[in-house]
C-alpha positions in Angstrom: 13.2 19.2 227.3 12.2 21.6 230.0 12.4 21.0 233.8 9.3 21.2 236.0 10.7 24.5 237.3 11.0 25.9 233.8 7.5 24.9 232.9 6.2 26.5 236.0 8.2 29.7 235.1 6.5 29.7 231.6 3.1 29.6 233.3 4.1 32.7 235.3 5.2 34.4 232.1 9.0 34.0 232.5 11.2 34.0 229.5 13.7 31.2 229.1 16.3 30.8 226.4 20.0 30.6 225.7 19.9 32.2 222.2 19.2 35.8 221.2 16.8 37.4 221.9 15.4 35.1 224.5 18.6 35.3 226.5 18.0 39.0 227.0 14.6 38.3 228.6 13.5 41.6 227.1 9.9 41.4 225.8 10.4 44.3 223.3 13.5 42.6 221.8 11.6 39.3 221.4 8.6 41.0 219.9 10.9 42.9 217.4 12.7 39.6 216.5 9.4 37.8 215.9 8.3 40.7 213.7 11.6 40.2 211.7 10.6 36.5 211.4 7.2 37.6 210.1 8.7 40.0 207.5 11.0 37.1 206.3 8.0 34.8 206.0 6.1 37.3 203.9 9.0 37.3 201.4 8.5 33.5 200.6 7.3 33.5 197.0 3.7 32.6 196.3 2.7 32.6 199.9 0.6 35.0 201.9 1.1 35.3 205.7 -0.9 37.0 208.4 0.2 37.5 212.0 -1.6 38.2 215.2 0.7 40.3 217.4 -2.1 42.1 219.3 -3.0 39.3 221.8 -6.3 38.6 219.9 -7.4 42.1 220.8 -7.5 41.6 224.6 -5.8 39.8 227.4 -2.4 38.2 226.9 -1.2 35.5 224.5 2.1 33.8 225.2 2.6 33.4 221.5 2.3 35.1 218.1 0.0 33.3 215.7 0.9 33.1 211.9 -1.5 31.9 209.3 0.1 31.2 205.9 -1.6 30.1 202.7 -1.5 30.4 198.9 -4.0 32.2 196.7 -5.1 28.9 195.2 -6.2 27.8 198.7 -8.9 30.4 198.9 -12.4 29.2 197.9 -15.5 31.3 197.5 -18.4 29.8 199.4 -21.2 32.3 198.9 -21.5 35.5 196.9 -24.5 37.6 198.1 -24.4 40.2 195.3 -27.6 41.8 196.4 -26.0 42.8 199.7 -22.4 43.2 198.4 -21.1 40.4 200.6 -18.7 37.7 199.9 -18.0 34.6 202.0 -15.0 32.5 201.5 -12.8 29.9 203.1 -9.0 29.6 203.3 -7.0 26.5 204.0 -3.5 27.0 205.2 -0.8 26.4 207.8 -1.0 27.8 211.3 2.2 28.4 213.3 2.4 29.6 216.9 5.7 31.1 217.9 6.2 31.3 221.7 7.1 34.6 223.3 8.5 32.7 226.2 11.0 30.4 224.5 12.4 29.9 221.0 9.9 27.1 220.1 6.8 26.8 217.9 3.9 24.5 217.2 2.1 24.1 213.9 -0.8 22.5 212.2 -3.5 23.1 209.5 -6.4 25.5 209.8 -9.4 26.3 207.7 -10.7 29.8 208.1 -14.0 31.3 206.9 -14.4 35.0 206.3 -17.3 37.2 205.3 -16.4 40.6 203.8 -18.2 43.6 202.3 -17.0 43.6 198.7 -17.0 47.4 198.4 -15.0 48.2 201.5 -13.2 44.8 202.1 -14.3 45.1 205.7 -14.4 41.7 207.4 -17.8 41.4 209.1 -17.6 37.7 210.3 -15.2 34.9 210.4 -14.2 31.7 212.1 -11.1 29.6 212.8 -9.7 27.1 215.3 -6.9 28.2 217.7 -4.0 25.8 217.4 -3.4 25.0 221.1 -6.9 23.8 221.4 -6.8 21.6 218.3 -6.2 17.8 218.3 -4.4 17.8 214.9 -1.4 19.8 216.1 1.8 18.8 214.3 -0.1 17.5 211.2 -0.2 19.1 207.8 -1.6 17.5 204.7 0.7 16.5 201.8 -0.9 19.3 199.8 1.1 21.7 202.1 4.4 19.8 202.0 6.3 22.4 200.0 4.9 25.3 201.9 5.7 23.6 205.2 9.3 22.9 204.1 9.8 26.6 203.2 8.3 27.8 206.5 10.5 25.4 208.5 13.6 26.7 206.7 12.8 30.2 207.7 12.0 29.2 211.3 15.3 27.3 211.4 17.1 30.4 210.0 15.7 32.3 213.0 16.8 29.6 215.4 13.2 28.5 216.4 12.7 24.8 217.1 9.5 22.8 216.8 8.2 21.6 220.2 8.5 17.8 219.9 5.1 16.3 219.4 5.4 13.4 221.9 6.8 15.8 224.5 4.2 18.6 223.8 1.3 16.2 224.2 2.4 14.7 227.5 0.2 15.4 230.4 1.5 18.3 232.4 3.5 16.5 235.2 2.2 18.8 238.1 -1.0 20.6 239.1 -1.2 24.1 237.7 -3.4 27.1 237.2 -2.7 28.1 233.6 -4.4 31.4 232.5 -5.9 29.9 229.3 -9.1 29.5 227.5 -8.0 26.5 225.5 -8.2 23.6 228.0 -9.5 22.7 231.4 -7.0 22.0 234.3 -7.5 18.2 234.2 -6.6 18.3 230.5 -3.4 20.3 230.6 -0.5 19.1 228.5 3.1 20.3 228.4 2.4 22.6 225.4 -0.2 24.5 227.5 2.6 25.9 229.7 4.1 27.6 226.6 1.1 28.4 224.5 -1.8 30.0 226.4 -4.1 32.9 226.0 -6.0 34.6 228.8 -8.8 37.0 227.8 
């Protein structure tokens, strides 16, 4: 799919693409386009979507992370009424859209959150970042309809899924990828496109 030179370019933060807005190589245009994608995703009926545009609060992420779920996929784990705290888990679909090329990866995620009931302030939480997971490109049958709707929107915006067999190939050259997700001897092709440095 991508040449060695293109993969090396992605690792350096270069933008590669033949379609708008990636053909402009303008980070602001790409960010605005991905925000349009997010706004479109939020209009899918009976689905809630969250997005992480802020590079996880620090560093640089070569992708924007979307987490989409339905209300029925939220389950209360603990309710500590005495302290006004609620702990719950959410199962949903995680989609990472690259800022460097018009591609994405996806999978399932299960998130936990602890919130103060009165203020709705999140005081704790946990999740698994997609690039570091082993179940990339897998979603349970339970999410089939949701996944179909999300894929239609991504297609409408001209994003393609990174092909599973290609994405999971060993990176064909030595590299120093600024990522927290994998050690250099474990690098796969997807690590050239989806990395986060803190």
